[in-house]
C-alpha positions in Angstrom: 70.2 109.2 78.6 68.0 111.2 80.7 65.4 109.0 81.1 67.7 105.9 81.9 69.2 108.2 84.5 65.7 109.2 86.0 64.9 105.2 86.3 68.2 104.7 87.9 67.4 107.0 90.6 63.6 105.9 91.1 65.1 102.5 91.3 67.5 103.6 93.9 64.8 105.4 95.6 62.6 102.4 95.5 65.6 100.1 96.7 66.2 102.6 99.8 62.4 102.8 100.8 62.2 98.7 100.6 65.6 98.6 102.7 64.1 101.0 105.3 60.8 99.0 105.6 62.6 95.8 106.3 65.0 97.2 108.6 61.9 98.7 110.6 60.4 95.4 110.6 63.9 93.5 111.6 64.5 96.0 114.7 60.5 95.4 115.9 61.0 91.8 115.5 64.4 91.6 117.6 62.7 93.9 120.4 59.7 91.5 120.2 61.7 88.3 120.6 63.9 89.9 123.2 60.8 91.1 125.2 59.1 87.6 124.8 62.2 85.6 126.3 62.6 88.3 129.2 58.9 88.0 129.9 59.5 84.2 129.9 62.3 83.8 132.3 60.8 86.4 134.4 57.4 84.7 134.6 58.9 81.2 135.4 61.0 82.8 138.3 58.2 84.7 139.4 60.0 88.2 139.6 58.3 91.3 140.8 56.8 93.9 138.6 59.4 96.6 139.5 62.4 94.2 138.4 60.6 93.6 135.2 59.7 97.1 134.4 63.7 97.7 134.9 64.7 94.6 132.6 62.3 96.2 130.0 63.6 99.5 130.2 67.1 98.2 129.4 65.8 96.2 126.0 64.1 99.5 125.1 67.3 101.5 125.5 69.3 98.9 123.4 66.6 99.1 120.6 66.5 103.0 120.8 70.3 103.6 120.7 70.1 101.0 117.2 67.0 102.4 115.5 64.5 105.1 115.1 61.7 106.0 117.2 59.0 103.9 115.6 60.5 100.6 116.1 61.5 102.0 119.8 57.9 103.1 120.4 56.5 99.7 119.1 58.6 98.1 121.8 58.1 100.2 124.4 54.3 99.5 123.8 54.5 95.7 123.9 56.5 95.9 127.0 53.9 97.7 128.6 51.5 94.9 127.5 53.5 92.3 128.7 54.3 94.2 131.9 50.6 94.8 132.6 49.3 91.3 131.7 51.8 89.1 133.4 53.3 90.9 136.4 50.6 93.1 137.7 47.0 92.3 139.3 45.2 91.0 137.6 47.4 88.8 135.9 46.8 87.6 132.4 44.6 90.5 131.9 45.5 94.0 131.2 44.1 96.8 133.6 45.2 100.4 134.6 44.5 100.0 138.3 48.1 100.5 139.9 50.4 103.5 139.7 52.9 101.5 137.9 50.4 100.8 135.0 50.5 104.6 134.5 54.3 105.3 135.1 55.6 102.3 132.8 54.3 103.5 129.6 55.1 106.9 130.2 58.7 106.0 131.2 58.9 103.6 128.4 57.9 106.3 125.6 59.8 109.0 127.3 62.9 106.7 127.1 62.5 105.5 123.8 61.9 109.2 122.5 64.7 110.9 124.4 67.4 108.4 123.2 66.7 107.8 119.6 66.4 111.9 119.3 69.5 112.2 120.6 71.2 109.3 118.5 69.5 111.0 115.6 71.5 114.0 116.2 74.8 112.1 117.0 74.2 110.2 113.6 73.8 113.4 111.8 76.6 114.8 113.3 78.9 111.9 112.5 77.8 112.0 108.9 78.7 115.8 108.6 82.1 115.1 110.2 82.5 112.4 107.5 81.2 114.4 104.8 84.0 117.3 105.8 86.5 114.4 106.1 85.8 113.2 102.6 85.9 116.9 101.1 89.3 117.5 102.7 90.5 114.4 101.5 89.4 115.1 98.1 91.0 118.6 98.3 94.3 117.1 99.6 94.2 114.3 96.9 93.3 116.8 93.8 96.4 119.3 95.2 98.8 119.3 92.2 101.7 119.5 95.0 103.1 116.5 97.2 101.1 116.8 100.4 101.7 114.8 103.6 101.4 115.0 107.4 103.2 113.4 110.3 102.8 112.7 113.8 104.8 114.6 116.5 107.4 111.8 116.4 108.1 112.3 112.6 106.1 109.2 111.6 104.3 109.9 108.3 100.4 109.8 109.1 98.9 110.7 105.7 100.1 111.0 102.2 98.1 112.4 99.3 97.5 110.7 96.1 99.5 113.1 94.1 102.6 111.9 96.2 101.8 108.0 96.2 101.1 108.2 92.1 104.4 110.6 91.9 106.7 108.1 94.0 104.9 104.8 92.8 104.5 103.6 96.1 101.6 102.3 97.9 99.9 103.8 101.0 101.2 101.3 103.5 104.8 101.6 101.7 104.6 105.3 102.0 103.5 105.6 105.6 105.8 102.4 106.6 108.9 104.8 106.1 108.2 105.2 102.3 110.7 108.5 102.5 113.6 105.9 102.8 113.0 104.3 99.7 112.1 107.4 97.7 114.8 110.0 98.8 118.2 109.5 97.0 120.8 107.6 99.1 123.4 110.6 98.8 120.9 112.9 100.3 119.1 110.9 102.7 121.4 110.9 105.7 121.4 114.9 105.2 117.8 114.7 105.0 117.1 112.9 108.3 119.4 115.1 110.1 117.6 118.1 109.4 114.4 116.7 109.8 115.4 115.2 113.3 116.9 118.6 114.0 113.5 120.3 112.9 111.4 117.6 115.0 113.8 118.3 118.3 113.5 122.0 117.9 110.0 122.5 116.6 111.3 124.8 114.1 109.7 124.8 110.4 112.0 122.7 107.8 112.9 124.0 104.5 115.3 121.6 102.5 116.2 120.2 98.8 116.4 116.5 98.2 116.4 114.4 95.3 113.3 111.8 95.3 112.7 109.0 93.2 110.1 109.2 90.6 107.6 106.1 89.8 109.7 106.0 86.5 112.9 105.7 88.3 114.2 109.1 87.7 115.5 111.0 90.4 114.0 114.6 90.7 115.2 117.8 92.9 112.7 118.5 95.2 111.9 121.5 97.5 110.6 120.0 100.7 108.7 122.5 103.6 107.3 121.3 106.6 105.6 123.6 109.5 104.4 122.3 112.7 100.8 122.6 114.2 100.5 123.3 118.1 97.6 123.1 120.4 96.8 125.7 122.9 99.6 125.1 125.4 102.1 125.3 122.5 102.9 121.2 122.2 103.6 120.1 118.9 100.6 117.7 117.8 101.0 117.1 114.1 103.3 118.4 111.2 102.2 119.3 107.6 104.4 119.3 104.8 104.6 119.7 100.9 107.3 118.8 98.5 107.6 120.6 95.0 109.7 119.3 92.0 111.7 122.2 90.9 114.0 120.3 88.8 112.3 121.7 85.4 112.4 125.4 87.2 116.4 124.9 87.6 116.7 123.9 84.2 114.7 126.5 83.0 116.8 129.0 85.1 120.3 127.6 83.6 118.7 127.4 80.0 117.7 131.3 80.8 121.0 132.1 81.8 122.8 130.4 79.0 120.5 131.9 76.5 121.4 135.4 78.2 125.1 134.8 77.8 124.8 133.8 74.4 122.5 136.7 73.7 125.4 138.9 75.2 127.7 137.2 72.8 125.6 137.8 69.8 125.9 141.4 70.8 129.5 141.5 70.5 129.7 139.9 67.5 126.9 141.5 65.5 128.2 144.9 66.9 125.1 146.0 68.8 127.3 148.3 70.8 126.3 150.9 68.1 124.6 153.7 69.5 121.9 153.9 67.2 121.0 150.3 67.5 121.4 150.5 71.1 118.8 153.6 71.0 116.4 151.9 68.7 116.3 148.8 71.0 116.3 150.6 74.3 119.4 149.2 75.4 121.5 151.2 78.0 124.9 151.6 76.5 126.6 151.7 80.4 124.6 148.7 81.3 125.5 146.7 78.4 129.1 147.6 78.4 129.3 146.4 82.0 127.7 143.3 81.2 129.8 142.6 78.1 132.9 143.0 80.2 132.0 140.3 82.9 131.2 138.1 79.7 134.4 139.0 78.0 136.4 137.8 80.9 134.9 134.5 80.6 135.3 134.4 76.6 138.8 135.5 76.6 139.9 131.8 75.8 137.5 131.3 72.9 139.0 132.7 69.4 137.7 134.6 66.8 136.7 131.8 64.7 134.7 130.2 67.6 132.4 133.6 68.0 132.0 133.5 64.3 130.7 129.9 64.1 128.5 131.1 67.3 127.1 133.6 65.4 126.2 131.7 62.2 124.5 129.1 64.3 122.5 131.9 66.0 121.8 133.2 62.3 123.2 136.4 62.8 125.3 138.2 60.2 129.0 137.9 60.7 130.5 140.9 62.1 133.1 142.8 60.0 134.9 144.3 63.1 135.2 143.7 66.5 
Protein backbone atom coordinates (compact mmCIF):
# COMPACT_ATOMS: atom_id res chain seq x y z
CA UNK A 1 0.00 0.00 0.00
CA UNK A 2 2.82 2.39 0.91
CA UNK A 3 4.65 1.55 -2.28
CA UNK A 4 1.55 2.24 -4.32
CA UNK A 5 1.10 5.63 -2.62
CA UNK A 6 4.73 6.52 -3.31
CA UNK A 7 4.33 5.59 -6.97
CA UNK A 8 1.21 7.75 -7.14
CA UNK A 9 3.09 10.69 -5.63
CA UNK A 10 6.00 10.26 -8.06
CA UNK A 11 3.58 10.07 -10.98
CA UNK A 12 1.86 13.26 -9.83
CA UNK A 13 5.23 15.02 -9.50
CA UNK A 14 6.24 13.93 -13.02
CA UNK A 15 2.90 15.11 -14.35
CA UNK A 16 3.32 18.51 -12.69
CA UNK A 17 6.87 18.82 -14.03
CA UNK A 18 5.78 17.93 -17.56
CA UNK A 19 2.84 20.31 -17.34
CA UNK A 20 5.18 23.09 -16.16
CA UNK A 21 7.55 22.56 -19.09
CA UNK A 22 4.74 22.58 -21.61
CA UNK A 23 3.36 25.72 -20.04
CA UNK A 24 6.73 27.46 -20.26
CA UNK A 25 7.01 26.42 -23.90
CA UNK A 26 3.51 27.67 -24.70
CA UNK A 27 4.17 31.04 -23.04
CA UNK A 28 7.47 31.45 -24.90
CA UNK A 29 5.79 30.51 -28.19
CA UNK A 30 2.95 32.96 -27.57
CA UNK A 31 5.39 35.79 -26.90
CA UNK A 32 7.53 34.93 -29.94
CA UNK A 33 4.50 34.78 -32.25
CA UNK A 34 3.20 38.11 -30.92
CA UNK A 35 6.59 39.73 -31.44
CA UNK A 36 6.86 38.27 -34.97
CA UNK A 37 3.47 39.66 -35.98
CA UNK A 38 4.22 43.03 -34.41
CA UNK A 39 7.63 43.15 -36.10
CA UNK A 40 6.11 42.37 -39.49
CA UNK A 41 3.46 45.08 -39.17
CA UNK A 42 5.86 47.74 -37.89
CA UNK A 43 8.52 46.91 -40.49
CA UNK A 44 5.90 47.01 -43.24
CA UNK A 45 4.73 50.48 -42.19
CA UNK A 46 8.27 51.66 -41.38
CA UNK A 47 7.59 52.60 -37.76
CA UNK A 48 10.39 54.35 -35.90
CA UNK A 49 12.47 52.46 -33.33
CA UNK A 50 11.07 54.29 -30.29
CA UNK A 51 7.47 53.39 -31.17
CA UNK A 52 8.44 49.80 -31.84
CA UNK A 53 10.28 49.61 -28.50
CA UNK A 54 7.16 50.77 -26.66
CA UNK A 55 5.00 48.22 -28.48
CA UNK A 56 7.51 45.49 -27.63
CA UNK A 57 7.41 46.62 -24.02
CA UNK A 58 3.61 46.15 -23.98
CA UNK A 59 4.01 42.57 -25.22
CA UNK A 60 6.62 41.92 -22.52
CA UNK A 61 4.27 43.29 -19.84
CA UNK A 62 1.42 41.05 -21.04
CA UNK A 63 3.64 37.97 -21.01
CA UNK A 64 5.06 38.89 -17.59
CA UNK A 65 1.58 39.22 -16.11
CA UNK A 66 0.65 35.69 -17.16
CA UNK A 67 3.92 33.78 -16.73
CA UNK A 68 7.08 33.42 -14.68
CA UNK A 69 10.42 35.17 -15.22
CA UNK A 70 11.93 32.61 -17.61
CA UNK A 71 9.34 33.00 -20.42
CA UNK A 72 9.26 36.78 -19.83
CA UNK A 73 13.06 36.98 -20.07
CA UNK A 74 13.03 34.90 -23.25
CA UNK A 75 10.47 37.24 -24.83
CA UNK A 76 12.53 40.25 -23.70
CA UNK A 77 15.66 38.91 -25.42
CA UNK A 78 13.73 38.13 -28.61
CA UNK A 79 12.22 41.64 -28.54
CA UNK A 80 15.64 43.21 -28.22
CA UNK A 81 17.04 41.13 -31.11
CA UNK A 82 14.11 42.12 -33.34
CA UNK A 83 14.43 45.79 -32.38
CA UNK A 84 18.17 45.89 -33.00
CA UNK A 85 17.97 43.90 -36.24
CA UNK A 86 15.00 45.49 -38.02
CA UNK A 87 14.64 49.01 -36.62
CA UNK A 88 18.10 50.37 -35.73
CA UNK A 89 21.02 50.97 -38.08
CA UNK A 90 22.58 49.02 -39.59
CA UNK A 91 19.40 47.13 -40.53
CA UNK A 92 19.27 43.35 -40.64
CA UNK A 93 22.43 43.14 -38.58
CA UNK A 94 22.61 43.32 -34.76
CA UNK A 95 24.91 46.02 -33.42
CA UNK A 96 25.32 48.02 -30.19
CA UNK A 97 25.95 51.48 -31.68
CA UNK A 98 22.99 53.57 -30.49
CA UNK A 99 21.83 54.42 -26.94
CA UNK A 100 18.58 52.58 -27.61
CA UNK A 101 20.57 49.39 -28.23
CA UNK A 102 21.81 49.58 -24.64
CA UNK A 103 18.68 50.92 -22.95
CA UNK A 104 16.24 48.52 -24.62
CA UNK A 105 17.58 45.21 -23.24
CA UNK A 106 17.98 46.70 -19.76
CA UNK A 107 14.44 48.13 -19.81
CA UNK A 108 12.95 44.92 -21.21
CA UNK A 109 14.64 42.59 -18.71
CA UNK A 110 14.03 44.93 -15.75
CA UNK A 111 10.34 45.22 -16.63
CA UNK A 112 9.93 41.48 -16.96
CA UNK A 113 11.75 40.83 -13.66
CA UNK A 114 9.81 43.43 -11.65
CA UNK A 115 6.38 42.44 -12.98
CA UNK A 116 6.91 38.69 -12.65
CA UNK A 117 8.24 39.22 -9.11
CA UNK A 118 5.19 41.26 -8.13
CA UNK A 119 2.80 38.81 -9.76
CA UNK A 120 4.49 35.94 -7.97
CA UNK A 121 3.84 37.63 -4.63
CA UNK A 122 0.25 38.40 -5.62
CA UNK A 123 -0.38 34.77 -6.62
CA UNK A 124 1.18 33.56 -3.37
CA UNK A 125 -1.06 35.92 -1.38
CA UNK A 126 -4.12 34.70 -3.25
CA UNK A 127 -3.18 31.08 -2.56
CA UNK A 128 -2.73 31.82 1.14
CA UNK A 129 -6.06 33.66 1.28
CA UNK A 130 -7.77 30.79 -0.52
CA UNK A 131 -6.19 28.29 1.85
CA UNK A 132 -7.47 30.30 4.83
CA UNK A 133 -10.92 30.47 3.25
CA UNK A 134 -10.90 26.71 2.72
CA UNK A 135 -9.85 26.11 6.32
CA UNK A 136 -12.52 28.48 7.60
CA UNK A 137 -15.15 26.84 5.42
CA UNK A 138 -14.06 23.41 6.65
CA UNK A 139 -14.27 24.57 10.27
CA UNK A 140 -17.75 26.01 9.67
CA UNK A 141 -18.99 22.91 7.84
CA UNK A 142 -17.69 20.51 10.49
CA UNK A 143 -19.25 22.55 13.31
CA UNK A 144 -22.00 20.43 14.88
CA UNK A 145 -24.24 23.48 15.19
CA UNK A 146 -26.32 25.11 12.46
CA UNK A 147 -24.15 28.09 11.47
CA UNK A 148 -25.17 30.81 9.04
CA UNK A 149 -24.43 34.39 8.07
CA UNK A 150 -26.55 37.13 6.52
CA UNK A 151 -26.04 40.47 4.81
CA UNK A 152 -27.06 43.74 6.51
CA UNK A 153 -30.48 43.56 4.80
CA UNK A 154 -31.10 40.14 6.35
CA UNK A 155 -30.71 38.03 3.20
CA UNK A 156 -28.81 34.79 3.73
CA UNK A 157 -25.20 34.75 2.58
CA UNK A 158 -23.75 31.49 3.93
CA UNK A 159 -25.14 28.26 5.34
CA UNK A 160 -22.90 25.56 6.70
CA UNK A 161 -23.12 21.93 5.60
CA UNK A 162 -24.77 20.92 8.87
CA UNK A 163 -27.61 23.40 8.22
CA UNK A 164 -28.17 21.98 4.74
CA UNK A 165 -28.12 18.38 5.99
CA UNK A 166 -30.46 19.20 8.86
CA UNK A 167 -33.09 20.90 6.66
CA UNK A 168 -32.56 18.75 3.56
CA UNK A 169 -32.34 21.88 1.37
CA UNK A 170 -29.75 22.66 -1.26
CA UNK A 171 -27.49 25.68 -0.97
CA UNK A 172 -29.48 27.49 -3.66
CA UNK A 173 -32.78 26.74 -1.92
CA UNK A 174 -31.38 27.75 1.46
CA UNK A 175 -30.01 31.08 0.24
CA UNK A 176 -33.22 31.77 -1.67
CA UNK A 177 -35.30 32.31 1.49
CA UNK A 178 -34.99 28.73 2.64
CA UNK A 179 -36.04 29.90 6.12
CA UNK A 180 -39.54 30.53 4.76
CA UNK A 181 -39.73 26.87 3.76
CA UNK A 182 -38.04 25.44 6.86
CA UNK A 183 -39.68 27.43 9.67
CA UNK A 184 -43.03 26.17 10.96
CA UNK A 185 -45.92 28.20 9.47
CA UNK A 186 -47.24 29.02 12.95
CA UNK A 187 -43.84 30.42 13.99
CA UNK A 188 -42.85 32.12 10.75
CA UNK A 189 -44.67 35.44 11.19
CA UNK A 190 -43.44 35.91 14.77
CA UNK A 191 -39.90 34.90 13.85
CA UNK A 192 -39.78 37.31 10.89
CA UNK A 193 -41.12 40.16 13.04
CA UNK A 194 -38.37 39.56 15.61
CA UNK A 195 -35.74 39.24 12.88
CA UNK A 196 -36.83 42.50 11.20
CA UNK A 197 -36.82 44.27 14.55
CA UNK A 198 -33.26 43.06 15.21
CA UNK A 199 -32.17 44.25 11.75
CA UNK A 200 -33.77 47.65 12.25
CA UNK A 201 -32.40 48.21 15.76
CA UNK A 202 -29.08 46.43 15.31
CA UNK A 203 -29.57 44.42 18.47
CA UNK A 204 -28.61 40.76 18.94
CA UNK A 205 -31.41 38.28 18.37
CA UNK A 206 -32.33 35.35 20.58
CA UNK A 207 -35.55 33.52 19.91
CA UNK A 208 -37.11 30.10 19.55
CA UNK A 209 -38.79 28.61 16.50
CA UNK A 210 -39.70 25.24 15.11
CA UNK A 211 -37.61 24.23 12.11
CA UNK A 212 -38.46 21.42 9.76
CA UNK A 213 -35.87 18.67 9.74
CA UNK A 214 -34.98 16.67 6.62
CA UNK A 215 -37.28 13.84 7.70
CA UNK A 216 -40.25 16.23 7.93
CA UNK A 217 -40.36 16.52 11.73
CA UNK A 218 -40.47 20.02 13.22
CA UNK A 219 -37.94 20.54 15.97
CA UNK A 220 -37.60 23.35 18.52
CA UNK A 221 -34.49 25.43 17.85
CA UNK A 222 -32.83 28.18 19.83
CA UNK A 223 -31.79 30.81 17.27
CA UNK A 224 -29.13 33.42 18.07
CA UNK A 225 -27.70 36.14 15.82
CA UNK A 226 -25.22 38.96 16.46
CA UNK A 227 -24.19 41.82 14.14
CA UNK A 228 -20.64 42.48 12.93
CA UNK A 229 -19.83 46.19 12.74
CA UNK A 230 -17.04 48.10 11.01
CA UNK A 231 -14.94 50.90 12.49
CA UNK A 232 -17.77 53.42 12.03
CA UNK A 233 -20.31 51.20 13.79
CA UNK A 234 -22.13 50.26 10.60
CA UNK A 235 -23.38 46.69 10.41
CA UNK A 236 -21.61 44.80 7.63
CA UNK A 237 -22.81 41.26 8.37
CA UNK A 238 -24.83 39.10 10.71
CA UNK A 239 -23.60 35.80 12.16
CA UNK A 240 -25.97 33.30 13.67
CA UNK A 241 -26.28 29.82 15.12
CA UNK A 242 -29.25 27.54 15.65
CA UNK A 243 -29.29 24.75 18.22
CA UNK A 244 -31.81 21.93 18.46
CA UNK A 245 -32.98 21.81 22.08
CA UNK A 246 -36.11 19.70 21.72
CA UNK A 247 -34.31 16.71 23.23
CA UNK A 248 -33.13 18.93 26.08
CA UNK A 249 -36.67 20.11 26.76
CA UNK A 250 -37.92 16.54 26.70
CA UNK A 251 -35.12 15.53 29.06
CA UNK A 252 -36.08 18.38 31.40
CA UNK A 253 -39.71 17.31 31.36
CA UNK A 254 -38.73 13.70 31.96
CA UNK A 255 -36.48 14.78 34.83
CA UNK A 256 -39.29 16.81 36.40
CA UNK A 257 -41.65 13.89 36.01
CA UNK A 258 -39.12 11.50 37.54
CA UNK A 259 -38.59 13.92 40.40
CA UNK A 260 -42.33 14.08 41.07
CA UNK A 261 -42.58 10.29 40.94
CA UNK A 262 -39.65 10.03 43.30
CA UNK A 263 -41.41 12.31 45.77
CA UNK A 264 -44.54 10.21 45.51
CA UNK A 265 -42.43 7.15 46.08
CA UNK A 266 -41.10 8.78 49.22
CA UNK A 267 -44.66 9.39 50.37
CA UNK A 268 -45.79 5.86 49.63
CA UNK A 269 -42.67 4.17 51.01
CA UNK A 270 -42.66 6.22 54.18
CA UNK A 271 -39.22 7.74 53.68
CA UNK A 272 -40.22 10.60 55.90
CA UNK A 273 -38.93 8.33 58.66
CA UNK A 274 -36.08 10.09 60.41
CA UNK A 275 -33.76 7.10 60.47
CA UNK A 276 -34.05 6.47 56.72
CA UNK A 277 -33.78 10.18 55.98
CA UNK A 278 -30.56 10.36 57.96
CA UNK A 279 -29.11 7.37 56.15
CA UNK A 280 -29.94 8.89 52.75
CA UNK A 281 -28.74 12.36 53.75
CA UNK A 282 -32.15 13.93 53.12
CA UNK A 283 -33.03 17.16 54.88
CA UNK A 284 -36.34 16.50 56.58
CA UNK A 285 -37.48 20.11 56.49
CA UNK A 286 -36.80 20.45 52.75
CA UNK A 287 -38.53 17.14 52.09
CA UNK A 288 -41.59 18.24 54.03
CA UNK A 289 -41.83 21.48 52.05
CA UNK A 290 -41.52 19.61 48.77
CA UNK A 291 -43.99 16.96 49.93
CA UNK A 292 -46.49 19.66 50.76
CA UNK A 293 -46.19 21.15 47.29
CA UNK A 294 -46.58 17.81 45.58
CA UNK A 295 -49.42 16.67 47.83
CA UNK A 296 -51.48 19.67 46.79
CA UNK A 297 -51.33 18.36 43.23
CA UNK A 298 -51.93 14.77 44.25
CA UNK A 299 -55.01 15.28 46.43
CA UNK A 300 -57.30 14.18 43.67
CA UNK A 301 -55.56 10.80 43.50
CA UNK A 302 -56.83 7.95 45.62
CA UNK A 303 -54.81 5.71 47.85
CA UNK A 304 -55.26 2.88 45.35
CA UNK A 305 -53.68 5.03 42.63
CA UNK A 306 -50.68 5.71 44.81
CA UNK A 307 -50.30 2.04 45.69
CA UNK A 308 -50.47 1.03 42.04
CA UNK A 309 -47.81 3.62 41.20
CA UNK A 310 -45.67 2.32 44.04
CA UNK A 311 -45.92 -1.23 42.67
CA UNK A 312 -45.09 0.03 39.19
CA UNK A 313 -41.94 1.66 40.55
CA UNK A 314 -41.01 -1.58 42.30
CA UNK A 315 -41.28 -0.24 45.83
CA UNK A 316 -42.88 -2.04 48.77
CA UNK A 317 -46.43 -1.15 49.72
CA UNK A 318 -46.83 1.28 52.55
CA UNK A 319 -48.78 -0.04 55.47
CA UNK A 320 -49.49 3.42 56.76
CA UNK A 321 -49.52 6.93 55.53
